[in-house]
VOGU-3710 file (C-alpha; in Angstrom, 3 decimals, decimal comma):
1> xxxxxxxxxx> -123,336/7,193/131,526  -121,879/4,712/129,061  -124,327/2,817/126,904  -125,092/-0,711/128,023  -123,106/-2,508/125,321  -119,953/-0,531/126,107  -120,322/-0,467/129,879  -120,680/-4,228/130,143  -117,874/-5,091/127,714  -115,140/-7,037/129,523
11> xxxxxxxxxx> -112,010/-5,008/130,206  -108,584/-6,088/128,932  -105,239/-5,600/130,654  -104,548/-2,828/128,156  -107,733/-1,020/129,295  -106,829/-1,383/132,973  -103,322/-0,042/132,492  -104,643/2,857/130,404  -106,920/3,820/133,268  -104,026/3,609/135,732
21> xxxxxxxxxx> -102,055/5,958/133,487  -104,880/8,505/133,641  -105,013/8,130/137,429  -101,249/8,702/137,565  -101,727/11,985/135,733  -104,571/13,040/138,030  -102,477/12,273/141,101  -99,499/14,109/139,635  -101,436/17,349/139,073  -103,215/17,302/142,434
31> xxxxxxxxxx> -106,695/16,113/141,491  -106,366/13,021/143,685  -104,888/12,627/147,125  -102,638/9,698/147,937  -105,311/7,536/149,560  -107,867/8,058/146,801  -105,211/7,502/144,146  -104,162/4,225/145,746  -107,781/3,095/146,131  -108,751/3,902/142,540
41> xxxxxxxxxx> -105,606/2,324/141,120  -106,153/-0,884/143,101  -109,759/-0,988/141,870  -108,683/-0,364/138,270  -106,253/-3,282/138,335  -109,166/-5,615/139,162  -111,991/-3,933/137,220  -114,027/-6,475/135,198  -115,726/-4,135/132,679  -115,123/-0,944/130,693
51> xxxxxxxxxx> -117,938/0,713/132,627  -116,131/0,037/135,906  -112,987/1,642/134,503  -114,849/4,648/133,118  -116,392/5,317/136,538  -112,900/5,731/138,009  -111,939/8,590/135,679  -115,228/10,251/134,612  -114,858/13,063/137,209  -111,222/13,852/136,313
61> xxxxxxxxxx> -109,672/16,441/134,063  -107,531/14,431/131,663  -104,453/16,100/130,104  -104,928/16,514/126,362  -101,687/14,731/125,520  -103,053/11,515/127,059  -106,091/11,382/124,853  -106,788/11,391/121,107  -109,288/14,209/121,559  -111,635/15,689/124,121
71> xxxxxxxxxx> -114,216/13,101/123,060  -112,065/10,418/124,645  -113,086/11,647/128,104  -116,637/10,451/127,466  -118,015/7,012/128,223  -116,087/4,127/126,648  -117,306/2,817/123,297  -116,421/-0,342/121,467  -116,003/1,386/118,112  -113,745/4,234/119,297
81> xxxxxxxxxx> -111,428/2,970/122,046  -108,868/5,288/123,623  -105,329/4,833/122,469  -102,579/4,394/125,000  -99,732/6,878/125,134  -96,297/5,415/124,514  -95,454/5,133/128,207  -98,649/3,253/128,993  -98,085/0,912/126,051  -94,683/-0,009/127,442
91> xxxxxxxxxx> -96,218/-0,776/130,824  -98,890/-2,894/129,167  -96,243/-4,973/127,425  -94,749/-5,763/130,812  -98,102/-6,417/132,464  -99,314/-8,822/129,790  -96,026/-10,694/129,612  -95,485/-10,961/133,364  -96,586/-13,866/135,503  -98,846/-13,152/138,444
101> xxxxxxxxxx> -97,877/-14,612/141,772  -94,728/-14,317/143,783  -93,503/-15,526/147,160  -90,097/-14,469/148,371  -89,625/-17,302/150,856  -92,781/-19,393/151,188  -93,413/-22,302/153,569  -90,714/-24,617/154,972  -89,393/-27,115/152,470  -89,422/-24,726/149,536
111> xxxxxxxxxx> -86,410/-24,815/147,218  -83,683/-22,235/147,749  -84,005/-21,299/144,094  -86,732/-18,721/143,510  -87,245/-19,792/139,902  -87,785/-23,514/140,549  -91,375/-23,236/141,784  -92,670/-20,927/139,010  -90,882/-20,182/135,777  -90,606/-16,530/134,734
121> xxxxxxxxxx> -92,455/-15,663/131,547  -90,746/-14,505/128,338  -90,424/-10,773/127,864  -93,478/-9,466/126,013  -93,305/-7,825/122,615  -92,244/-4,217/122,989  -90,335/-4,786/126,219  -86,657/-3,919/126,164  -84,613/-7,011/125,502  -83,428/-8,804/128,615
131> xxxxxxxxxx> -79,740/-8,760/129,435  -78,891/-12,450/129,615  -75,529/-14,002/130,405  -74,316/-17,291/131,807  -75,927/-18,015/135,209  -74,124/-16,697/138,279  -74,689/-17,392/141,970  -75,641/-14,107/143,677  -74,743/-15,614/147,065  -71,023/-15,463/146,266
141> xxxxxxxxxx> -68,893/-12,319/146,194  -68,015/-12,638/142,503  -71,567/-13,608/141,614  -73,048/-10,655/143,470  -70,636/-8,241/141,801  -71,731/-9,553/138,413  -75,381/-9,299/139,500  -74,804/-5,682/140,547  -73,060/-4,846/137,269  -75,959/-6,233/135,256
151> xxxxxxxxxx> -78,469/-4,566/137,590  -77,014/-1,132/136,857  -76,776/-1,921/133,155  -80,446/-2,955/133,067  -82,007/-0,263/135,265  -79,532/2,617/135,062  -79,098/2,799/138,853  -78,423/0,578/141,875  -81,579/1,338/143,887  -84,154/-1,277/144,956
161> xxxxxxxxxx> -86,924/-1,722/147,489  -85,503/-5,140/148,306  -83,434/-7,916/146,750  -83,748/-11,642/147,414  -80,636/-13,777/146,880  -80,816/-17,508/146,215  -78,288/-20,143/145,175  -78,987/-19,891/141,452  -81,017/-16,723/141,013  -82,333/-13,553/142,619
171> xxxxxxxxxx> -85,467/-11,426/142,832  -85,677/-7,637/142,718  -88,506/-5,366/143,883  -88,173/-1,940/142,330  -90,209/1,235/141,836  -91,723/1,628/138,380  -89,795/4,520/136,753  -91,614/7,826/137,247  -94,372/6,181/139,322  -93,374/6,319/143,010
181> xxxxxxxxxx> -96,593/4,641/144,144  -96,097/1,534/142,019  -93,531/-1,253/142,122  -92,657/-4,233/139,962  -90,827/-7,476/140,750  -88,112/-8,869/138,503  -86,431/-12,272/138,298  -82,684/-12,564/137,758  -81,315/-15,795/136,277  -78,198/-14,453/134,627
191> xxxxxxxxxx> -80,401/-11,706/133,138  -83,488/-9,761/134,229  -87,063/-10,562/133,252  -90,339/-9,102/134,609  -91,832/-11,354/137,282  -95,097/-9,576/138,207  -97,207/-6,747/136,789  -96,895/-3,318/138,476  -98,689/-3,141/141,843  -99,454/-0,538/144,503
201> xxxxxxxxxx> -96,355/0,568/146,394  -96,275/1,769/149,992  -96,055/5,544/150,075  -93,386/5,276/152,817  -91,385/2,508/151,151  -87,685/2,802/151,901  -85,050/1,862/149,336  -81,560/0,462/149,501  -78,592/1,487/147,378  -76,825/-1,781/146,639
211> xxxxxxxxxx> -73,475/-0,019/146,327  -73,670/0,548/150,112  -73,409/-3,194/150,687  -70,106/-4,607/151,928  -70,121/-7,408/149,373  -67,283/-9,465/150,847  -68,583/-9,035/154,387  -72,183/-9,953/153,560  -71,453/-12,873/151,228  -68,937/-14,184/153,782
221> xxxxxxxxxx> -71,651/-14,013/156,426  -74,064/-15,880/154,157  -71,471/-18,616/153,663  -70,980/-18,934/157,453  -74,688/-18,749/158,320  -75,391/-22,535/158,256  -72,698/-23,121/160,880  -73,818/-20,103/162,901  -77,368/-21,440/163,235  -76,185/-25,043/163,874
231> xxxxxxxxxx> -77,387/-26,371/160,520  -74,117/-27,187/158,719  -75,913/-29,057/155,926  -78,508/-26,328/155,488  -78,772/-23,986/152,512  -78,934/-20,232/152,858  -80,859/-17,492/151,127  -80,870/-13,792/151,931  -82,923/-10,623/151,649  -81,366/-7,169/151,383
241> xxxxxxxxxx> -83,392/-4,161/152,534  -82,609/-0,666/153,742  -82,748/-2,025/157,308  -80,014/-4,585/156,628  -79,557/-8,192/155,548  -81,641/-11,181/156,677  -80,213/-14,665/156,067  -82,501/-17,687/156,330  -81,108/-21,221/156,542  -83,078/-24,432/156,096
251> xxxxxxxxxx> -81,954/-28,063/155,988  -83,524/-31,128/154,371  -85,454/-31,927/157,572  -87,165/-28,548/157,552  -85,199/-27,148/160,488  -84,486/-23,445/160,170  -82,338/-20,679/161,594  -81,831/-16,997/160,873  -79,109/-14,372/160,995  -79,716/-10,617/160,800
261> xxxxxxxxxx> -76,916/-8,223/159,955  -76,186/-4,679/158,848  -75,310/-3,792/155,256  -71,687/-3,979/156,389  -72,101/-7,617/157,370  -72,027/-6,945/161,126  -74,164/-9,531/162,927  -77,129/-8,092/164,826  -79,017/-11,237/165,823  -78,741/-15,021/165,467
271> xxxxxx> -81,592/-17,485/165,884  -80,301/-21,054/165,931  -82,229/-24,163/164,937  -82,635/-25,109/168,601  -84,181/-21,746/169,402  -86,586/-21,990/166,482
//
């Protein structure tokens, strides 16, 4: 057991992420099943003390390359803390610099700009520099094409769990590279910045390849959505998932309507303001 002074020392974000890295390794080599891995990782992200973190890994075999020496598998000590491997350090930089809290749509009356309610935090030291250009509107065909170009430039692919499109910005939910059971949310305002720390990801989470989207068809549908739901003065926002595109329209009086469509822009369902 860890000595009292070490066990009761308050944990830092860097300590929590280090523990998650060790749990990743244990899951990857079969020591933990999916459910136990998810449970321990969720606990680690909220652990208040070093003793709580140590208890999550003390029964695991830790790969040598993740630790300074075999002594690092013992109880935590204040004088000889474990060092993070390079990958974990990069994740820590994101976690510390990211802002906690995110709502894709929120209650009626919320702005159609995702960044108006809570400003994204600056990229933390050590994080790859954000790709920032003049703001574009992802709800337009040209704006979405630019968003997609920058998306691939930033992440090296065009895959996401989901994408939220607003008038002036967008949000992206995406798997953490090499960690299929964790996701992170990003804010796009002409460039990409981390929006939340990594969190537990559904083991059955489906993804969407944004190149499969009919850009002209979908952005044209978004432009027509206010008229389709009988709210011509309303403003639209959209969510893209593997299951298709959902467009939500809201006017200044709080009346709402929705349109669901395929990735090709083919309308599946319309809910007008009167029906809502």
